[in-house]
Every structure is written in C-alpha cells, then in structure tokens.
DRENKOL-764545 format. One line per field, with one value per residue: residue number from 1; x, y, z of N, C-alpha, C in turn; chain. Coordinates in pm, 1 decimal. Layout:
BEGIN
nudren	[NUM,...]
nu	[X,...]
nv	[Y,...]
nw	[Z,...]
cau	[X,...]
cav	[Y,...]
caw	[Z,...]
cu	[X,...]
cv	[Y,...]
cw	[Z,...]
vexmi	[A,...]
***
This chain:
BEGIN
nudren	[1,2,3,4,5,6,7,8,9,10,11,12,13,14,15,16,17,18,19,20,21,22,23,24,25,26,27,28,29,30,31,32,33,34,35,36,37,38,39,40,41,42,43,44,45,46,47,48,49,50,51,52,53,54,55,56,57,58,59,60,61,62,63,64,65,66,67,68,69,70,71,72,73,74,75,76,77,78,79,80,81,82,83,84]
nu	[1550.0,1336.6,1192.7,1063.6,754.1,490.7,212.0,-25.9,30.9,185.6,234.0,209.8,521.9,730.6,977.1,1103.0,1269.4,1578.4,1664.8,1927.1,1963.8,2035.6,1967.9,1822.0,1943.8,1716.8,1351.5,1049.5,716.8,372.4,14.4,-332.8,-485.4,-333.6,-144.4,168.0,477.6,774.0,1067.5,1390.9,1693.6,1967.3,2150.8,2181.5,2228.1,2026.2,1945.7,1827.3,1618.8,1473.0,1390.0,1241.0,1024.9,905.5,813.4,614.1,437.5,499.4,648.7,952.2,1194.2,1479.5,1706.4,2003.2,2148.7,2452.7,2661.1,2584.5,2456.5,2128.3,1790.1,1687.9,1470.0,1124.5,1160.6,1090.6,797.7,671.6,595.6,326.4,405.6,475.0,200.4,52.4]
nv	[-1646.3,-1538.0,-1603.0,-1387.1,-1380.5,-1365.1,-1264.9,-1397.9,-1657.7,-1734.5,-1846.7,-1846.9,-1908.3,-2178.6,-2382.2,-2662.7,-2941.5,-3132.5,-3475.6,-3544.8,-3277.1,-3078.2,-2806.9,-2782.2,-2594.7,-2450.2,-2488.8,-2608.3,-2605.9,-2731.1,-2686.9,-2842.8,-2623.3,-2500.3,-2336.1,-2195.4,-2242.6,-2106.5,-2145.6,-2002.3,-2100.6,-2088.7,-1873.3,-2023.7,-2228.6,-2135.6,-2202.0,-2454.3,-2406.2,-2217.0,-2426.5,-2601.2,-2428.4,-2374.2,-2621.1,-2614.5,-2473.4,-2195.9,-1920.1,-1826.3,-1572.3,-1588.9,-1444.9,-1397.7,-1131.0,-976.5,-944.7,-673.8,-551.5,-471.5,-528.6,-355.4,-76.6,-141.9,-403.9,-617.0,-758.2,-716.3,-961.0,-1036.0,-1071.0,-1397.5,-1517.8,-1292.6]
nw	[1806.7,1585.8,1253.4,1016.2,841.5,588.9,751.2,696.6,631.1,846.5,1213.0,1581.8,1723.5,1781.8,1968.6,1870.0,2009.9,1961.6,1998.8,2238.6,2297.5,2132.6,1901.3,1583.0,1314.1,1203.4,1211.4,1051.0,1075.5,1041.7,1066.5,1096.9,1019.1,810.4,895.9,927.2,1104.9,1173.8,1326.2,1410.4,1513.5,1448.8,1230.2,970.1,685.1,499.1,230.6,264.8,438.6,278.7,64.2,227.4,326.0,75.5,4.2,162.5,22.6,26.0,-106.1,-37.1,49.3,200.1,387.4,535.1,733.3,775.2,1064.0,1280.9,1057.0,916.4,771.9,481.0,484.9,404.7,322.4,450.5,633.7,939.6,1173.1,1393.9,1750.5,1914.3,2067.1,2050.9]
cau	[1545.4,1228.7,1182.7,959.0,667.6,375.7,126.8,-147.1,113.4,275.5,162.4,293.8,654.8,742.9,1083.9,1124.8,1398.0,1631.0,1727.7,2068.7,1996.9,2089.1,1858.7,1862.4,1943.7,1554.1,1227.6,928.6,597.4,234.8,-96.1,-437.3,-539.6,-242.4,-61.6,310.6,553.8,927.8,1179.5,1549.1,1803.7,2097.3,2151.1,2271.8,2126.2,1936.4,1905.6,1746.8,1504.9,1389.1,1327.1,1153.8,894.2,851.9,744.7,466.0,366.1,544.4,762.5,1048.6,1316.6,1558.7,1842.5,2047.3,2223.7,2573.8,2656.8,2574.5,2362.2,1978.2,1714.9,1657.4,1311.2,1023.5,1214.0,1008.7,669.2,700.7,489.1,295.3,485.3,413.8,109.8,-5.0]
cav	[-1556.2,-1589.3,-1553.4,-1291.5,-1439.8,-1310.5,-1305.2,-1487.5,-1792.9,-1744.0,-1840.5,-1844.7,-1965.0,-2272.7,-2434.2,-2795.7,-2998.2,-3247.8,-3574.3,-3501.5,-3133.4,-2968.8,-2752.9,-2768.9,-2462.9,-2416.1,-2588.6,-2555.5,-2679.1,-2667.9,-2756.8,-2859.6,-2490.4,-2457.0,-2207.6,-2245.6,-2182.3,-2113.2,-2116.7,-2013.9,-2121.1,-2039.3,-1837.7,-2136.3,-2331.5,-2063.3,-2260.3,-2586.6,-2353.1,-2190.6,-2551.6,-2643.7,-2332.3,-2397.0,-2742.2,-2579.5,-2374.6,-2040.5,-1845.2,-1740.6,-1488.4,-1624.9,-1381.4,-1357.9,-1021.9,-984.0,-877.7,-524.2,-504.1,-483.2,-535.4,-234.8,-48.3,-204.5,-529.0,-720.4,-730.7,-768.3,-1070.9,-1010.1,-1138.3,-1490.6,-1506.2,-1148.2]
caw	[1690.8,1490.0,1102.4,967.6,729.7,583.3,846.6,645.2,631.0,960.2,1308.2,1685.0,1706.7,1886.6,1929.6,1888.3,2064.6,1904.2,2100.8,2254.3,2380.4,2040.1,1833.2,1461.6,1258.8,1190.2,1226.3,993.6,1129.9,1000.2,1136.3,999.3,948.1,727.6,937.0,914.5,1210.8,1157.2,1430.7,1355.4,1606.4,1408.2,1101.3,887.0,606.2,441.3,118.6,307.2,475.5,153.4,43.4,337.4,307.5,-71.7,13.6,222.5,-82.5,43.6,-189.3,56.7,48.6,315.4,374.1,674.3,722.1,859.6,1196.6,1261.8,954.0,909.5,658.8,433.5,493.6,301.2,264.4,522.9,689.3,1065.8,1209.4,1547.0,1844.9,1954.8,2175.0,2050.5]
cu	[1437.9,1219.8,1068.2,882.1,556.6,264.1,-3.4,-88.6,200.1,184.9,244.4,407.6,660.7,898.7,1101.6,1267.3,1449.1,1685.1,1888.8,2078.4,2042.1,1982.4,1919.7,1876.0,1802.3,1465.2,1118.4,819.5,460.3,130.2,-229.9,-513.0,-439.9,-147.1,74.3,390.6,693.9,988.3,1318.2,1629.9,1934.8,2085.5,2250.2,2162.7,2015.6,1857.4,1810.6,1618.9,1414.2,1316.5,1217.1,999.0,847.6,776.1,603.2,385.1,391.3,649.7,857.0,1156.1,1388.8,1683.2,1902.8,2137.3,2350.0,2578.1,2667.1,2490.5,2202.2,1903.7,1676.8,1493.5,1242.9,1066.7,1149.3,883.3,683.9,568.1,463.3,379.8,409.6,318.0,7.0,-147.1]
cv	[-1609.5,-1517.5,-1464.0,-1362.6,-1362.8,-1363.0,-1403.5,-1625.1,-1818.6,-1765.0,-1828.6,-1924.3,-2079.1,-2333.6,-2580.8,-2834.3,-3116.0,-3355.4,-3547.7,-3357.1,-3041.5,-2940.6,-2750.0,-2617.8,-2385.4,-2512.7,-2516.1,-2652.0,-2630.8,-2733.0,-2787.3,-2732.4,-2432.4,-2352.0,-2273.0,-2170.1,-2220.9,-2059.7,-2118.8,-2009.0,-2079.6,-1988.7,-1905.2,-2186.7,-2250.1,-2147.8,-2393.3,-2526.2,-2294.1,-2309.9,-2603.2,-2561.2,-2370.6,-2511.0,-2737.4,-2472.4,-2208.5,-2006.7,-1753.1,-1662.4,-1472.6,-1546.1,-1349.8,-1239.9,-1040.0,-922.0,-737.0,-472.1,-525.3,-481.1,-391.8,-189.4,-93.6,-328.2,-645.3,-666.9,-798.9,-868.2,-1031.7,-1111.6,-1260.8,-1460.7,-1357.6,-1154.6]
cw	[1601.1,1341.5,1095.9,843.7,713.1,675.3,811.7,642.3,759.1,1095.6,1439.5,1661.0,1824.5,1857.5,1962.1,1933.0,1978.9,2010.2,2120.1,2323.6,2270.9,1951.6,1696.9,1410.6,1241.6,1201.4,1153.1,1011.5,1056.7,1081.6,1043.3,945.1,844.2,753.1,954.0,1018.9,1174.5,1281.6,1375.5,1500.6,1583.0,1257.0,1024.7,805.4,535.6,298.6,148.1,364.7,373.4,97.6,104.7,338.1,160.2,-70.3,84.1,145.6,-61.5,-57.8,-78.9,-3.0,176.3,314.5,507.2,660.0,823.7,973.7,1199.7,1160.8,991.0,797.1,613.4,454.0,370.0,266.1,342.2,574.9,831.9,1115.7,1350.3,1626.6,1873.1,2068.6,2164.0,1995.4]
vexmi	[A,A,A,A,A,A,A,A,A,A,A,A,A,A,A,A,A,A,A,A,A,A,A,A,A,A,A,A,A,A,A,A,A,A,A,A,A,A,A,A,A,A,A,A,A,A,A,A,A,A,A,A,A,A,A,A,A,A,A,A,A,A,A,A,A,A,A,A,A,A,A,A,A,A,A,A,A,A,A,A,A,A,A,A]
***
C-alpha cells in the first residue's frame, strides 16, 4: 500500500524491514537528492506519519479512508508507479 505524494517530492517506493520480521506502520526515507520515499504497511499512526513528513519539509495531509471508501475526486494527485 503506497502513499500518494506530490511527485516533485516523492520517489520510487521501497519497503524497509524491521528486525524480527515485522514491518512498521510506515517508513519515510530520503536521499541526497532530497527525494522522499513513503511506504505504508498499515493504515495506522497517521499523526506520526504527518510529523515524519513535516520533519522532511513536506506539508502533508494524511487521511486514511474507511473500508469501502475512496478519496473524493480532486483530493489527490496520483504518483507514478514505482519503476515507471
């Protein structure tokens, strides 16, 4: 499950692993080009994800929709698929 960000601030997605075989709810990574990669493994801890993105200079709007729901038209910009 990948987050959608402004393509100018987002890059290809990667999934980091935590020792013990469990994944965190999310991961935020950046590289020397200032590209930011977000991986969402669980729809949890939106507030902490917002804080992690803000620490990278991104003003995020992290909202997880309920089961069977979707974002309203115009509420998001779809990022290109990883490797595209």
